[in-house]
N, C-alpha and C positions, 0 to 999 in steps of 0.2 A: 784607661785601665781595662784589660780584658777580664771578662767574667769567667771564672773557672767552670769547666764542665764537670759537675759532680754527679750527674745522672748518666743515663745511657746515651752514648754518643753514636748517632746513626749517620751514615753517609752512603753515597752510591758506591757500593762495593765493586760492582762490575766496571764502573767508570774508573775507579781508582786503580784496579788491577790492570785495566787497559793502559793506564798512564804509566805505571811504575813496574810492570812485569812484561807486557807484550813486546815482542821483538828484542828482548834482552838476552844476555847481558850486553851492555854497550862495548865492553872490552872482554875478550876471551880470557879465561884463566891461563896463566903461564904453565908450561910443563916445568917440572922440577929442574930439568937440565937447562931451562931458559932463565932461571932465577939468577939475579946478579950475586956477586960475592956478598954484598951488604945484605941482600935479601936472604941468602942462605944462612947468614948469622941469625937472622930472625926466625927462620924455620927451625934451626937447632935450638934456639932459646925457647921457643914455644913448645917444642916436643919435650924439652926438659921440664918446663914450668907446669905443664898439664899432663905429664906422663904419657905422651902419645908415642906408641911404639913405632919403630922405623917402618914396619911392614904395613901400617895403617895409612891409607891415602891421605894426603894433606888436603884440607877443605878447599873447594873451588873458590869460595868467597875470599879466603886468605891469598890464594894464588892470583886473584884479580887485584887485590889491594897491594900485593908485592910488586906491582908495576911502579909503585912509588915507595920504595923501602924506607925512606926516611920518615915519611908521614905515617906509614904503618907502624914503625918502631915507636914513635911518639904516642900514637893512639893506644897501642897495645900496652905500653908501660902503665898508663892510667888504668886500662882495663884489668891488667893483672893485679895492680894494687887494690882495686875495688873488689876483685874476686877473693882476695885474702883479707878484706877490710873488716871493719867493726860491725857493720850491719849484717845480721844473720842472713844466710843464703836464701832461705825461703822468702823472707821479707824483701830482700833485694830483688828477687825474681818477680814478686807481685808488683813492685814498683816499675820494673822494666816492662812488664806486660802492659801496664796502664800507659806508659810512655809510648810503646809500640802502637797501641790501639789509637791513642789520640793523634799520633803522628801519621796514622794510616800507612804503616810500614809493614808490608806483608812478610818480608824476609825476617825481620827482627821478631815479629809476632810468632811465626812458626818455630824459629830457633829457640826462643825462650819459653814456648810451651813445653818443648822437650826438656830443656834445662830445668825449668821450674818443676816439672813432674819428678825429675830426679831428686830435687830437694824437698819434695813433699807437697807441692801445690796440686790440689785436686781438680778434677774436671768441673765440679760445682764452683770452685773458686775461680777457675778460668772464665766461666760464664758470668760470675759476679764481678770480675774485673771489668767486663764490658758494661755492666750496669753502673759502675762507678762507686765513689766513696759513700754515696747516700744509700746504697743498696743494703737491705737488711741482711744480717748474718755476720758482718764484720765485727770484730772486737773494737773497742774505742781506739785502741792503739793502731790497728790495721786501717780503720777508717781515716784516722789522722794522717797516717803515712800516705795513703792514696790521695787524700785531700792536698797534701803538700806537693805531690806530683802535679795534680791538676792546677794548683795555683801557680806553680812555676811555669808550666806550659802556657798558661794564659797571661800571666802578668810578670813573669821572670823574678818572682820573689815569693817567699813563704809569709803568710799573714801572721800578725801577732797572736791571734787566737789559735791558729794551728801550731805555731811554734811553741806556745805555752803548753798546749796539750801534749805534743811530742816530747817535750823536755821532762814530762812526768815519768817517761819510760825509757828515753834514750839518753845516753851519756853525751858529754860535750864532744867527744871524738865522733860519735855517730851523727850528731847534728852538723858537724863540720863536713862530714862525708856526703850527706844526703844531696845537697845541691850539685856536687860534682858527679854523683851517680846519675842524676837527671841530665846534666849537661853532656856527659860521656855518651849516653845511649841516645840522646837526641842527635848528637853529632853523627853517630853511626847511622841512624835512620836517614839523615839528610844524604849521606854518601850512598848508602845502599839503595835507597829509592831512586836517586839520580842515575846510578849506574845500572839500574834495572837488574840487579842480582836476583837470580831465580830462586824462589822459595820452594820448599818441598811440598807445599800446599798453598792455599790462599787464605783469605780471612775466615773461611769456614773451618780451617784446620784446628783440631782440638787435641791432637796427639793420639798415640795408641791407647786403646782401652786398657784400663788397669784393674 
């Protein structure tokens, strides 16, 4: 059984960035005119799902992933369902940030700092995510949510104590959703780290000043 990291998780940031950023990406983003017909269906679907206007450039990360449109479609189907799911967006983003930090995933970290700030995550909370579920300042519910992430990352299960704490504030639907949230974004971290997709910053990135 792995012991969950409930405090500050420190690692050699420079070494990790050299491992999962330097020399990347391993595959170049496709141009839109290179995307397959199956991939173009996914481009159109995502533009519609997230109200992305035609004139806005499609993200490079997606244009890399569209080299395998079938896998992209499957992964994005779960991601879209989670985006409109039962867990409130701000809490979802706190969980994803803890996943990204524990997975040492710089692209996911940077992307979800920006997304999290859009949904109300503050710079102080971003720093507190690094400190873990034991950090002072979280509500009991927030601490239990982050603890659930830490337990799943360490032992692939939520403990009885954390489960019981979360069920005081989360519905059955939210409890069903939480393990899939962790799995979906750990899956993304595995791919993005291995493809060396370039983040807008590194692990020091905290997003724009607000």
